C-alpha positions in Angstrom: -17.9 -2.5 12.9 -21.2 -0.9 13.8 -21.1 -3.0 17.0 -17.4 -2.8 17.9 -16.2 0.7 17.0 -18.3 2.6 19.5 -16.5 0.6 22.3 -13.3 2.4 21.3 -14.8 5.8 20.7 -15.4 5.3 17.0 -18.4 5.4 14.6 -19.3 3.3 11.6 -21.4 4.5 8.7 -23.1 2.3 6.1 -23.5 4.3 2.9 -25.4 3.5 -0.3 -22.4 3.0 -2.5 -18.6 3.1 -2.6 -18.4 6.7 -3.9 -20.5 7.8 -0.9 -18.4 5.7 1.4 -15.0 7.3 0.4 -16.6 10.8 0.2 -17.9 10.4 3.8 -14.5 9.2 5.0 -12.8 12.2 3.4 -15.4 14.5 4.9 -14.9 13.0 8.4 -11.1 13.3 8.0 -11.5 16.9 6.9 -13.5 17.6 10.0 -10.7 16.3 12.2 -11.0 12.6 12.9 -9.1 9.6 11.6 -11.2 7.9 8.9 -11.1 4.9 6.6 -13.2 2.9 4.3 -13.0 -0.7 2.9 -14.1 -2.3 -0.3 -13.0 -4.8 -3.0 -11.9 -4.3 -6.6 -15.0 -2.9 -8.3 -15.7 -0.5 -5.4 -12.0 0.5 -5.4 -12.4 1.5 -9.1 -15.3 3.8 -8.2 -13.1 5.5 -5.5 -10.3 6.6 -7.8 -11.6 10.2 -8.3 -12.0 10.7 -4.6 -8.5 9.4 -3.9 -7.3 12.2 -6.2 -9.2 14.7 -4.2 -7.6 13.5 -1.0 -4.2 13.8 -2.6 -4.9 17.3 -4.0 -6.5 18.7 -0.9 -4.0 16.9 1.3 -6.6 15.2 3.5 -5.6 12.0 5.4 -7.4 8.9 4.2 -7.0 5.1 4.5 -8.7 2.8 2.0 -8.6 -1.0 2.3 -9.0 -3.0 -1.0 -9.7 -6.7 -0.3 -8.9 -7.9 -3.8 -11.0 -10.6 -5.5 -10.6 -12.5 -8.7 -11.3 -11.0 -12.2 -12.6 -7.7 -13.6 -16.3 -6.6 -13.1 -18.0 -8.8 -10.5 -15.5 -11.6 -11.3 -15.4 -14.3 -8.7 -16.4 -12.6 -5.5 -15.6 -15.5 -3.2 -12.1 -16.2 -4.7 -8.7 -14.5 -4.2 -6.4 -12.7 -6.6 -3.8 -10.0 -6.6 -5.0 -8.1 -9.7 -5.3 -4.5 -8.2 -1.6 -3.6 -7.6 -1.1 -1.4 -10.7 -4.5 0.2 -10.1 -3.6 1.0 -6.5 -0.2 2.5 -7.5 -1.2 4.3 -10.7 -5.0 4.5 -10.8 -5.3 8.2 -10.7 -5.9 10.9 -13.2 -3.3 13.6 -13.1 -0.9 11.6 -10.9 -2.5 11.7 -7.5 0.2 10.1 -5.3 -0.7 7.6 -2.6 1.2 5.2 -0.4 0.3 1.5 -1.0 0.8 -1.3 1.6 0.2 -5.0 1.3 0.0 -7.1 4.5 1.7 -10.5 4.3 0.3 -12.0 7.5 -2.6 -11.6 9.9 -0.2 -9.7 12.2 0.6 -7.3 9.4 -3.1 -6.8 8.9 -3.1 -5.0 12.2 0.3 -3.3 12.3 0.2 -2.0 8.7 -3.2 -0.4 9.3 -1.6 1.5 12.2 1.3 2.5 9.9 -1.2 3.5 7.2 -3.0 5.8 9.6 0.3 7.2 11.0 1.7 7.9 7.5 -1.6 9.4 6.3 -1.9 11.7 9.3 1.8 12.7 9.3 2.1 13.3 5.5 -1.5 14.3 4.6 -1.7 11.6 2.0 -4.2 8.8 1.0 -2.9 5.4 1.9 -4.2 2.2 0.2 -3.9 -1.2 1.9 -4.2 -4.2 -0.5 -5.3 -7.4 1.1 -7.2 -10.4 -0.3 -9.7 -13.1 0.7 -6.9 -15.4 2.1 -6.0 -12.7 4.7 -9.2 -10.8 5.0 -11.3 -13.8 6.2 -8.6 -15.6 8.1 -8.9 -16.2 11.9 -5.6 -16.7 13.7 -4.3 -16.4 17.2 -1.6 -13.7 17.8 0.4 -12.7 20.8 -1.4 -10.1 22.9 1.8 -7.9 22.9 1.0 -7.1 19.3 -1.6 -4.6 20.6 0.5 -3.0 23.2 3.7 -1.8 21.3 2.3 0.2 18.4 3.2 3.9 18.2 0.2 6.0 17.2 0.7 9.4 15.5 -2.1 12.0 15.7 -2.3 15.0 13.3 -0.5 18.2 14.3 -2.8 21.2 14.8 -2.0 24.9 14.6 -1.9 27.3 17.5 -1.4 31.1 17.5 2.0 30.6 19.2 3.2 28.7 16.1 3.5 32.0 14.1 2.6 32.3 10.4 0.8 29.4 8.9 0.1 28.2 5.3 -2.2 25.2 4.9 -0.4 24.0 1.8 3.3 24.9 2.0 5.4 24.3 -1.1 8.1 22.6 1.1 6.5 19.9 3.1 7.8 18.7 6.4 6.7 15.7 8.6 3.8 16.4 10.9 2.7 19.5 9.0 -0.2 21.3 10.5 -3.6 20.1 9.4 -6.2 22.9 9.7 -9.4 22.0 11.7 -12.5 23.7 10.3 -14.6 25.4 12.9 -11.6 26.9 14.7 -11.0 30.6 14.1 -7.3 30.0 13.7 -7.7 27.3 11.1 -10.0 28.9 8.5 -8.7 27.8 5.1 -9.8 26.9 1.6 -9.7 23.1 0.8 -10.3 22.4 -2.9 -9.7 19.8 -5.6 -8.5 22.6 -7.9 -4.8 23.3 -8.1 -4.0 26.0 -5.6 -1.3 28.1 -4.0 0.1 27.8 -0.5 -3.1 29.4 1.0 -5.5 27.1 -0.8 -6.6 29.7 -3.4 -7.2 28.2 -6.9 -4.3 28.9 -9.2 -3.5 27.9 -12.8 0.0 29.4 -12.8 2.5 27.0 -14.3 5.0 27.6 -11.6 2.5 26.9 -8.8 1.4 23.7 -10.4 5.0 22.5 -10.8 5.8 23.3 -7.2 2.6 21.7 -5.8 2.9 18.5 -7.9 6.6 18.2 -6.9 5.7 18.6 -3.2 2.9 16.0 -3.4 5.2 13.4 -4.9 8.2 14.1 -2.7 6.0 13.4 0.4 6.0 9.7 -0.7 9.7 9.3 0.2 9.0 10.5 3.7 7.0 7.3 4.3 10.2 5.3 4.9 10.6 7.3 8.1 7.6 5.4 9.5 7.9 1.9 7.8 10.8 0.1 6.2 8.5 -1.5 3.7 9.9 -5.0 3.6 11.2 -8.1 5.4 14.2 -10.1 4.5 14.6 -13.9 5.1 17.8 -16.0 4.8 19.6 -12.7 4.0 23.1 -14.1 4.4 22.5 -17.0 2.1 23.9 -17.1 -1.5 22.0 -18.9 -4.2 21.4 -18.9 -7.9 17.8 -17.7 -7.3 16.0 -15.4 -4.8 12.3 -14.9 -4.2 10.4 -11.6 -4.0 6.7 -11.7 -3.2 3.9 -9.5 -1.8 0.8 -10.1 0.2 -0.6 -13.5 1.1 1.8 -15.4 -1.1 4.2 -15.1 1.9 2.8 -18.1 3.7 3.2 -20.7 0.9 6.7 -19.2 0.1 7.8 -19.6 3.7 6.6 -23.3 3.7 8.4 -23.9 0.5 11.6 -22.4 1.8 11.6 -24.9 4.7 11.8 -27.7 2.1 15.0 -26.2 0.8 16.3 -25.8 4.4 16.2 -22.0 4.1 18.9 -22.0 1.4 17.1 -19.5 -0.8 17.0 -15.8 0.0 13.6 -14.2 0.2 12.2 -10.7 0.4 8.5 -9.9 1.3 7.6 -6.4 0.1 5.0 -4.7 2.2 5.3 -1.1 0.8 4.6 -1.2 -2.9 4.4 2.5 -3.4 6.9 3.9 -2.9 9.0 0.8 -3.4 12.0 0.3 -1.1 14.3 0.6 -4.2 17.7 0.5 -2.4 16.8 -2.6 -0.4 15.4 -4.4 -3.5 18.6 -3.6 -5.5 20.8 -4.8 -2.7 18.8 -8.1 -2.5 19.0 -8.6 -6.2 22.7 -7.9 -6.4 23.3 -11.2 -4.5 21.3 -13.5 -6.9 21.1 -14.2 -10.6 17.5 -15.0 -11.0 14.6 -13.2 -9.2 11.5 -15.4 -8.8 8.2 -13.5 -8.4 5.1 -15.6 -7.4 1.9 -13.6 -7.9 -1.9 -14.3 -8.2 -2.4 -12.4 -11.4 -1.9 -12.9 -15.1 0.4 -10.1 -16.1 2.9 -10.3 -13.2 2.2 -6.8 -11.8 5.0 -6.7 -9.2 7.4 -8.3 -11.7 6.6 -5.4 -14.1 7.5 -2.9 -11.3 10.7 -4.7 -10.5 11.8 -4.8 -14.1 12.0 -1.0 -14.0 14.5 -0.9 -11.1 16.7 -4.1 -11.4 18.6 -5.8 -14.2 18.3 -9.3 -13.0 16.5 -12.0 -15.0 13.0 -12.1 -13.5 10.9 -15.3 -13.6 7.2 -14.9 -13.0 5.2 -17.7 -11.4 1.6 -16.7 -11.9 -1.4 -18.6 -10.5 -4.8 -17.4 -11.8 -7.3 -19.9 -10.4 -8.8 -18.0 -7.5 -6.9 -20.3 -5.3 -3.7 -19.8 -3.2 -0.4 -21.3 -4.0 0.3 -24.7 -2.4 3.8 -25.3 -1.2 4.4 -28.4 -3.4 3.6 -26.3 -6.5 6.3 -23.8 -5.5 8.8 -26.5 -4.6 8.3 -28.1 -8.0 8.8 -24.9 -9.9 11.8 -23.8 -7.8 13.5 -27.1 -8.4 12.9 -26.6 -12.1 14.7 -23.3 -12.0 17.5 -24.6 -9.8 18.2 -27.6 -12.1 17.6 -25.7 -15.3 20.3 -26.3 -18.0 18.4 -25.3 -21.2 16.9 -22.1 -22.5 15.7 -19.4 -20.1 12.3 -19.7 -18.5 10.5 -16.3 -18.3 7.0 -17.3 -17.0 5.4 -20.2 -15.3 1.6 -20.1 -15.5 -0.8 -22.1 -13.5 
């Protein structure tokens, strides 16, 4: 990045730790430029307080978490999908953020663009969850991928726009983001709860209005990204598959074995979840199979809160990706099952 970013007008900064990295990114964004930082699980844990600051002060920010296996240092060279619940809920005081998970190498480019667009338009932090399987993969893509992306830049205030509040209670897309240093944009940015003008306030009514506004902004994300892809959508089957992240590749290979007779949804926006699309998908199947690289079935836990289907977890916790034959074997087991219900298949 230090070598490549200047070719495109950007700058890279190597800091001493993850807290400094996310603080520098927030500071750069506050000063008016698009900014992001990247880390893995332990570093992402250290960034949680600063993510709350970005949510409270409504400063755009993108953070990439390339997940790795296990808590603490874990297995740094192995893959896992253990940070989903941390990415969605890892905030004191409910600091909302959008969470993406690329499923392919192409997604790793397009979803970063979407992450910046949403962050700039909605003044929200956006987390992108990837893992070793995608983060270190080299793959050829069509050059058109880099030509068709729409880029959204932050809206700035001018005197002709009339009265301006930096933190309005009712948020609209492309809200003005003040730019420090301009006389028209002088404002208070703080991690304290504040009123529409940025002045600290502990009034109950103000906190309720501001917290409501911060959470309602999440739903506006769907104006920029659908958040999922459906495969074999017109097919009816006893089972359907819902996955996220790099499990997409092995699932697609397994589906070819079944001649694409199993419906499949790849979820790319994990917060907010595309609830309506998920419910419509689940209405057409009896059993929802959720393959994940974690022990607790983190996406499965989220799905249980919004659908009534029987959910079967397929969890692989070895630091290794799924192999298509593993998925084929377990899917056959479910399709042929005649005895008691299977709730979890653990590798």
